[in-house]
C-alpha positions in Angstrom: 0.0 0.0 0.0 1.5 3.4 -0.9 1.7 6.2 1.6 -1.8 7.4 2.2 -1.3 9.5 5.3 -2.3 13.1 4.8 0.8 14.3 6.8 4.0 12.3 6.2 6.2 13.7 9.0 7.7 11.5 11.7 5.1 12.5 14.3 2.3 11.3 12.0 4.1 8.3 10.6 1.2 6.0 11.2 -1.6 8.5 10.3 -3.0 6.0 7.9 -4.0 3.7 10.7 -6.7 6.0 12.0 -8.7 6.2 8.8 -8.0 2.5 7.9 -9.1 1.3 11.3 -12.5 3.0 10.8 -13.1 0.7 7.8 -11.7 -2.4 9.6 -13.9 -1.8 12.6 -17.1 -1.3 10.5 -16.2 -4.4 8.5 -16.1 -6.4 11.8 -19.4 -5.0 12.8 -21.1 -5.9 9.6 -19.7 -9.4 9.6 -20.7 -9.9 13.2 -24.3 -8.6 12.5 -24.5 -10.8 9.4 -23.6 -13.9 11.3 -25.4 -13.4 14.6 -28.1 -10.8 14.0 -30.9 -13.0 15.0 -29.3 -13.5 18.4 -28.7 -9.8 18.8 -32.4 -9.1 18.1 -33.2 -11.0 21.4 -30.6 -9.0 23.3 -32.1 -5.8 21.9 -35.6 -6.9 23.0 -34.2 -7.4 26.6 -32.8 -3.9 26.7 -29.3 -4.3 25.3 -28.4 -1.3 23.1 -24.6 -1.8 22.5 -22.5 -4.9 22.2 -18.8 -4.9 22.7 -16.8 -7.2 20.4 -13.2 -8.2 21.0 -10.7 -5.3 20.7 -13.4 -3.0 22.2 -15.3 -2.6 19.0 -18.8 -1.4 19.9 -21.8 -2.4 17.9 -24.8 0.0 18.5 -27.7 -2.3 17.7 -30.1 0.5 16.7 -27.9 1.2 13.7 -28.5 -2.2 12.2 -31.7 -3.9 11.1 -31.8 -7.1 13.1 -35.4 -8.3 12.3 -34.5 -10.0 9.1 -34.7 -13.6 7.9 -31.3 -15.2 7.8 -31.0 -15.2 4.0 -32.0 -11.6 3.8 -29.6 -10.6 6.5 -26.8 -12.4 4.8 -27.5 -10.7 1.4 -28.1 -7.2 2.9 -24.9 -7.2 5.1 -22.8 -8.8 2.4 -23.8 -6.0 0.1 -23.0 -3.4 2.7 -19.7 -5.0 3.4 -18.8 -5.0 -0.3 -19.8 -1.3 -0.6 -17.7 -0.5 2.5 -14.6 -1.9 0.8 -15.3 -0.2 -2.5 -15.4 3.0 -0.5 -12.1 2.1 1.2 -10.4 1.4 -2.1 -11.6 4.7 -3.6 -10.4 6.5 -0.5 -7.0 4.7 -0.7 -6.6 5.6 -4.4 -7.5 9.2 -3.7 -5.1 9.5 -0.8 -2.3 7.8 -2.8 -2.8 10.4 -5.5 -3.8 7.9 -8.1 -7.3 9.1 -8.9 -6.9 8.0 -12.6 -7.2 4.4 -11.4 -10.7 5.1 -10.2 -11.7 6.2 -13.7 -10.7 3.0 -15.4 -13.7 0.7 -16.0 -13.2 -3.1 -15.9 -9.7 -3.1 -14.6 -8.9 -6.6 -13.3 -8.0 -6.8 -9.6 -4.5 -8.0 -10.3 -3.8 -5.1 -12.7 -5.2 -2.7 -10.1 -3.0 -4.1 -7.4 0.0 -4.0 -9.7 -0.7 -0.3 -10.5 -0.9 0.5 -6.7 2.3 -1.3 -6.1 4.1 0.9 -8.7 3.1 4.0 -6.7 5.5 3.1 -3.8 
């Protein structure tokens, strides 16, 4: 991954971690809701409003639709997860200064990854 931190001085050497962690944490929330949403619906009915996952990742239940059949929950949260990582990729490309990559339709994944590697 090329440098994507907005400030590249030594004090902000790991600035990329802050914005990347937001995507990672939401990814974990979506996957957890996708797998266990029906169980969480019962917890919500008994007054639970926030679950805490490992690494202190909070899942505010009111932000997710839990009253779905399993198949619908799997589809819905799989789509949200896919869109999250599309947003991440677009943000990474923007931060890396390679916005021209976002304008290329139908670029295979391996070519896209190779183009990103060349930015280093």
